[in-house]
PAZA-99738 format. One line per 4 residues: for each residue x negated, y, z negated of C-alpha. Coordinates in nm, 2 decimals, always signed. Layout:
<atoms>
X Y Z; ...
</atoms>
This chain:
<atoms>
-0.38 +25.42 -14.89; -0.67 +25.46 -15.17; -0.82 +25.80 -15.07; -0.62 +26.14 -14.96
-0.92 +26.23 -14.75; -1.31 +26.20 -14.77; -1.35 +26.48 -15.03; -1.08 +26.30 -15.25
-1.36 +25.99 -15.19; -1.66 +26.18 -15.25; -1.51 +26.27 -15.57; -1.40 +25.94 -15.71
-1.73 +25.80 -15.59; -1.93 +26.07 -15.79; -1.76 +25.96 -16.12; -1.89 +25.63 -16.03
-2.26 +25.73 -15.97; -2.25 +25.99 -16.28; -2.49 +25.76 -16.44; -2.79 +25.83 -16.17
-2.76 +26.24 -16.27; -3.02 +26.24 -16.53; -3.26 +26.06 -16.26; -3.26 +26.37 -16.01
-3.13 +26.20 -15.72; -3.13 +26.31 -15.39; -2.84 +26.22 -15.20; -2.89 +26.11 -14.79
-2.54 +26.12 -14.58; -2.47 +25.98 -14.23; -2.31 +26.25 -14.04; -2.04 +26.33 -13.98
-1.81 +26.15 -14.17; -2.04 +26.10 -14.44; -2.09 +26.45 -14.52; -1.80 +26.58 -14.68
-1.81 +26.24 -14.91; -2.18 +26.32 -14.99; -2.12 +26.70 -15.06; -1.89 +26.60 -15.34
-2.14 +26.35 -15.48; -2.44 +26.63 -15.45; -2.24 +26.87 -15.62; -2.11 +26.66 -15.89
-2.50 +26.53 -15.97; -2.66 +26.86 -15.91; -2.88 +26.71 -15.63; -3.02 +26.81 -15.28
-2.82 +26.68 -14.99; -3.00 +26.58 -14.64; -2.87 +26.41 -14.36; -3.03 +26.06 -14.24
-2.95 +26.06 -13.84; -2.84 +25.72 -13.74; -2.60 +25.59 -13.45; -2.42 +25.33 -13.37
-2.47 +25.16 -13.07; -2.11 +25.02 -12.96; -2.07 +24.75 -12.68; -2.02 +24.93 -12.35
-1.67 +24.84 -12.32; -1.55 +24.86 -12.64; -1.74 +25.14 -12.79; -1.58 +25.10 -13.19
-1.75 +24.74 -13.19; -2.10 +24.78 -13.32; -2.37 +24.56 -13.17; -2.65 +24.76 -13.36
-2.76 +25.07 -13.47; -3.07 +25.31 -13.44; -3.20 +25.55 -13.68; -3.45 +25.87 -13.53
-3.82 +25.86 -13.60; -4.14 +25.88 -13.43; -4.08 +25.48 -13.45; -3.75 +25.46 -13.39
-3.56 +25.18 -13.62; -3.29 +24.95 -13.43; -3.08 +24.72 -13.62; -2.94 +24.45 -13.39
-2.59 +24.26 -13.44; -2.69 +23.95 -13.27; -2.36 +23.78 -13.31; -2.19 +24.06 -13.14
-2.45 +24.10 -12.87; -2.43 +23.73 -12.76; -1.99 +23.71 -12.79; -2.00 +24.05 -12.61
-2.27 +23.91 -12.33; -2.42 +24.19 -12.37; -2.76 +24.21 -12.17; -3.09 +24.33 -12.28
-3.09 +24.63 -12.01; -2.75 +24.73 -12.12; -2.84 +24.73 -12.48; -3.16 +24.94 -12.41
-2.95 +25.20 -12.17; -2.68 +25.24 -12.50; -2.95 +25.27 -12.73; -3.15 +25.54 -12.54
-2.82 +25.72 -12.51; -2.78 +25.72 -12.85; -3.11 +25.84 -12.94; -3.08 +26.12 -12.70
-2.77 +26.20 -12.91; -2.96 +26.20 -13.28; -3.21 +26.46 -13.14; -2.90 +26.71 -13.02
-2.76 +26.64 -13.37; -3.10 +26.72 -13.54; -3.16 +27.07 -13.35; -2.80 +27.13 -13.39
-2.76 +27.07 -13.79; -3.09 +27.10 -13.91; -3.30 +27.31 -13.67; -3.63 +27.40 -13.83
-3.49 +27.29 -14.18; -3.76 +27.07 -14.37; -3.63 +26.70 -14.50; -3.58 +26.64 -14.86
-3.85 +26.49 -15.00; -3.75 +26.12 -15.12; -4.06 +25.93 -15.20; -4.11 +25.84 -15.60
-3.69 +25.93 -15.65; -3.38 +25.79 -15.67; -3.23 +25.83 -15.34; -2.83 +25.75 -15.28
-2.73 +25.70 -14.94; -2.38 +25.76 -14.86; -2.12 +25.72 -14.59; -1.74 +25.73 -14.54
-1.73 +25.37 -14.54; -1.86 +25.04 -14.42; -1.76 +24.84 -14.13; -2.00 +24.59 -13.97
-2.29 +24.78 -14.17; -2.53 +24.77 -13.90; -2.53 +25.17 -13.90; -2.58 +25.21 -14.26
-2.81 +24.89 -14.28; -3.05 +25.08 -14.04; -3.04 +25.39 -14.28; -3.13 +25.22 -14.55
-3.45 +25.05 -14.37; -3.57 +25.39 -14.24; -3.53 +25.52 -14.59; -3.70 +25.24 -14.75
-4.01 +25.34 -14.53; -3.98 +25.66 -14.70; -4.11 +25.50 -15.03; -3.81 +25.61 -15.29
-3.86 +25.48 -15.62; -3.48 +25.33 -15.58; -3.24 +25.31 -15.32; -2.87 +25.32 -15.36
-2.59 +25.28 -15.11; -2.30 +25.43 -15.21; -1.97 +25.42 -15.00; -1.55 +25.42 -15.09
-1.46 +25.12 -14.90; -1.59 +24.81 -14.73; -1.55 +24.46 -14.66; -1.66 +24.17 -14.89
-1.93 +24.03 -14.62; -2.09 +24.37 -14.52; -2.15 +24.45 -14.92; -2.31 +24.12 -14.96
-2.57 +24.17 -14.66; -2.64 +24.57 -14.81; -2.72 +24.41 -15.16; -3.02 +24.25 -15.00
-3.13 +24.62 -14.84; -3.06 +24.83 -15.17; -3.13 +24.80 -15.51; -2.84 +24.89 -15.62
-2.45 +24.93 -15.38; -2.16 +25.12 -15.54; -1.84 +25.07 -15.36; -1.51 +25.19 -15.51
-1.27 +24.95 -15.30; -1.39 +24.60 -15.14; -1.16 +24.42 -14.92; -1.22 +24.05 -14.79
-0.98 +24.11 -14.49; -1.07 +24.48 -14.42; -0.97 +24.63 -14.05; -1.06 +25.01 -13.98
-1.21 +25.23 -14.27; -0.97 +25.49 -14.13; -0.66 +25.27 -14.27; -0.79 +25.34 -14.61
-0.76 +25.73 -14.58; -0.41 +25.92 -14.57; -0.68 +26.17 -14.35; -0.92 +26.05 -14.15
-0.94 +26.34 -13.90; -1.27 +26.37 -13.74; -1.53 +26.61 -13.89; -1.68 +26.86 -13.67
-2.06 +26.98 -13.62; -1.93 +27.32 -13.77; -1.82 +27.14 -14.06; -2.16 +26.96 -14.12
-2.35 +27.25 -14.05; -2.13 +27.49 -14.32; -2.14 +27.17 -14.57; -2.52 +27.16 -14.54
-2.56 +27.55 -14.58; -2.42 +27.53 -14.93; -2.72 +27.26 -15.01; -3.00 +27.47 -14.83
-3.34 +27.37 -14.96; -3.43 +27.64 -15.23; -3.07 +27.73 -15.30; -2.85 +27.63 -15.57
-2.52 +27.48 -15.45; -2.22 +27.64 -15.54; -2.03 +27.35 -15.45; -1.95 +27.31 -15.81
-1.74 +27.61 -15.83; -1.53 +27.51 -15.51
</atoms>
């Protein structure tokens, strides 16, 4: 398997992103799985770490299959996978119910993970959006579109592993795409990790505490 765990993937991804260190980037992680990957990138690049809260919209009877994704905000951004919606025969009311449930989960996570913590300002700077991998790409496309609305100078997506067709779509959303492992025939993200255990809320909170605004991260010493 290419990666031992998410931290291993993050360290290797950080090496591929080393050229961005002198651009004073900001790192945005997709929780929960993207956080330990992004933490290694942020530590290596001496960059601030923040979250971008996105939820996959799973098909009602097959939740691992993404029919879209939603990003929180005053006007939530929704990305739809129309091909999946059609094949799975998902009606509009079902789609909207799933969207609303995931927006409620986003709000729960915002309160738990971030509390009153201020967002990292990204306007006018290089932003690197990190996850632990890409499958259909709906979730990270939603994250990129929401981040683009915050007017970064340059928008980069960085993932350890992804299918070739999803990467092609991401290149139309980002200024640069960095991926360590690209596969035409993909399967599930977890196949590419020896350890792909679920990341807990507590792990996310602890990791973010090491990158609190105004606090020099101690992650380089870990």
